[in-house]
N, C-alpha and C positions, 0 to 999 in steps of 0.2 A: 672949691675943690671937689665936693661931692657931685655937683652938677656936671662938671667936666667928666668925671668917671662914669656917671650915668649915661651921658650923651655918647661918650666913646664906646661904652659897652653896647649900647643900642645900635650904633653905626656899624660896629664889628659884626654883630649878629645879623643885621640887615644885609650887610655885604656878603656874608657867608651864604645866606638864603638866596640872594640874588645871583651869586656866582653858581650855586647849585642848580638853579632853575634855568639860567641862560646858557650854561656850558655843558649841559647834560647830553652826552653822546656815548654810545657804546664803546667806541674806540679809545676814548680818553678818560674812561671812568676811574682808573687808578690815580692819575694825577689830580683829577677833580676831588676825589675823596681825601687825598693828602692835603690839598689846599683847604678844604672845608674843615678837616680835623685840626689843622694848624690854627685857623681862625676861631674855631670853637674853643680850643684850649686857651687862646688869648682872651676870649670872653670870660672864661672861668677865672683867669688871673685878674682881670679888671674887676670882676664881681668880688673876689676875695680882697682886693685892695680897697674897694668901696666899703666892705664890711669892716676892715681894719680901721679905716678913717672914721667910720661911724662909732666904733667902740672907743677909739681914742678921744673923740670929741665928747662922748657921753661920760666916760670915766675920768677924764683929764689926766690920763697916764698912758704911756706907750707900752703895749704888750708885745712880746717877741713871738708868741705862738702863731699869730696870723701871717707874719712874715716868713716863718718857716714853712707854712702851708703853701704860700706863693712860690717859695723856692722849690718845693717839691713838685708843684705843678709845672714850673718852668723846666725842671730837670726831666720830668716825664715827657713833656712836650718835645724837648730837644731830642731825646732818645727815640721817640716814636717817629718824628719827622725824618731823622737821619736814617733810621731803619727802613722806613717806607721809600725814601728816595733811593736807597741802595737797592731795594727790591725792584724799583722802577727801571733801573739802568740795565 
């Protein structure tokens, strides 16, 4: 499980960097920033889930706080992306 989260986080981060480098153009900078922001916030969610799994395996109990942090990141991500997409149109 931990390996899957590490690999998915690394792939998301690599994809965001590649997307930023290959699609950088002055005319489409707003949509590019929205996509990179979306992928970066996904990386933060995966990292927080990785941290939660690590703590759960170490302490042999499930804590609710890390899941609340993931939910907050997901909520902020959704609000930012919806706001940025609305500004784009």
